[in-house]
C-alpha positions, 0 to 999 in steps of 0.5 A: 279447472274444467268449465264442466266442473261439477256444474250439476253437483254444485247447483244441486248442493246449493239448491238443496241447502238449508238456505234454499230448501223452501225457495221455489226458485232455488235452482235459479238462485244457485245458477245466478250465484255461479255466474254473478257471485258479486250480486245478491241473487233475487228473492234471498236476503243478504245474510242468505246470500253470504251463507250461500257464497261461503258454501260455494267458495268452499266447494269450488276451492276443493277442486282447484289445485293447491296454491292456485287461489290468491284470495277467498273469492278468486275461485268464484271469479275463475268458475264464473268466467268459465261458466260465461265462456261456455254459454252459447250466448255469453253476456257482454263483458263490457255492458252498456245497460242492464235489462230484464227478461220477463215471459222469457221463453227460450231467450229471443229477447235476450239475444237481441238485447245482448247483441245491443250491448245489454246485460240481463240481470233478471229472467222469469219464465214459468214452463219447465221445458223452456227453462231448461233451453234457456239455461243451456244457452245462457247459463241462467236458470230463469226464475218462475211464476212472475205473479209470485215474485215481489217486484222489490226482489227484482234487480234494478234495470234500464230496460224491461222486456216482456213478450207477455202471453198472447193466447187471450188476445190472439184470433186462434185463442179467442176463437178457442176460448169462445167455442169452449165458453171460456173468457179471454182477454182481460177476462181471463183470470190467468194469462190475461192479467199478466200485463198487470204484473208487467205494470206493477214492475214498471211502476216500482223500478221506473226503467228508462225504457221498455219493449213489449210484444204481443199478437197483432190482434191485441190492437183490435181485441174487444173493439179496441178496449183491451189496448185502450186499457194497456195504453192508458196504463202505460201513458196515463198511469205510469207516465211513459212516452210510448208508441207502437207498430205492427211489425211483420217478421217477414222483412227479416225471415221467410215467415209471415209473422205480424206482431205488435211492438210497443216501446216506451221511455220514461220522460223523466230520464229520457228526452224523446218525443213520441214521433222520434221513437223508431220501431224499425219496419224492416232491416237495414240495407246490409242485412243478410236475408236468408231465403226459404230455399236456403233453409229447407234441406233437400233430403230429410228422413223421419218427418214425413206425415203419416197417411192418417194425419195427411188424409185428415188435413186434406179433408179439413181443407176440402171442408173449409173450401166448401165454405168459401174460406182458405183455411187448411194446410200450407204446402210448399212445392219444391223447388222453392222459389226466391221470395217464398214465405211460410205462414206463421209457425205456431206452438201447435206445429208438432201436432201435424205441421199443418201451417208449413209442409214441404212437398215430397214429390211422389209421396206425402209432404213432411214437417219442417225439421227443428233446424229448419223451423228455428231459422224461421224465427231467426235463430242460429242453427250452429249456436242455439241448442235445444236440449229437449224433445222435438215436440217441446222444441217445436212448441218453444219455437212457435211461442218465440219471437223473430229474433232479428226483428226484435234485434232491430228495435233493441238497437234503436232503444240502445241508440236512444239510451246511449245518446241520452246520457 
């Protein structure tokens, strides 16, 4: 039986079944069932789960050779194993802990915590294009809008991971909202309040640990009052032992990307002093740092800036220079020396590539390719797949995390869990 056995047909038939016809996360339920049939998927009842599982057994059994099944559920075991083997980033076969992946994007946290020995039991991401990329790489379709998912429907877990939306707190996001007369931070009724969805899930499930990530400006936003609310929520309201640190991804990849990591442990389950919680500032001595000049390809076609775009960037930089600031495009001359690091790549990179441009002697500069850009976030270009347009891929890369930086923190969290058993 092929791992490609009618996957889309199976998902389509399950998602369109009467049991799921009114469920907004029908595809997420169906994909969960394909790879983890022994667990009732989130957001459906035990009765609905048993009904769907019976349908799935029937559908898969029809495709198996006669007499190949020894038990009623063996078809699901066979198919589930094949699905896991097919995924570029399969879950560990002998997981040491369970985690959930909120505001998952394309799965940077998932790669990190799977590498640390964890099994992801629930994922949430609202963007339809990011969900497509996530499913292609992990085999799971993420559930959607976390604000519409009851915390009781989320499986129990040991670690909660959340890179909750940063636009309400980022310097660029605040500046843009101010210019448009819009609210920001916790006054932003949409993105800014999503932290409180993280809080309600932590309150209900009491995971042993959590890791949160955001822009470094979260620490100083609204003169520190925003972070004060977050800290009070986690320490005083929820009773967790927490610490935080501004971490620069440039220690792991050739990109300056400063982010705040917040790590917490439940003192009723994990004995650890605040000063003993380690958020690594850099990699271990055996880490293989990939220089920018090893990432940048020599000959690239189709990524040269158009004359209008390049002229606009030149004027923009000149205008800022007159005002005495350094805003403008970032251009890397070739050959690129060892130790070079780019500016922070953002979700708007697809528009003009201004943050990171590569010199092309004798002509206009070019944007990074998707393959180059993903490596600035630590993604393996030989394994990770983008089944979306370049525009969407650039957006997803810019919204993601530096995977090896998160991995270093994930390994520390896993160590504490392991040693506290």
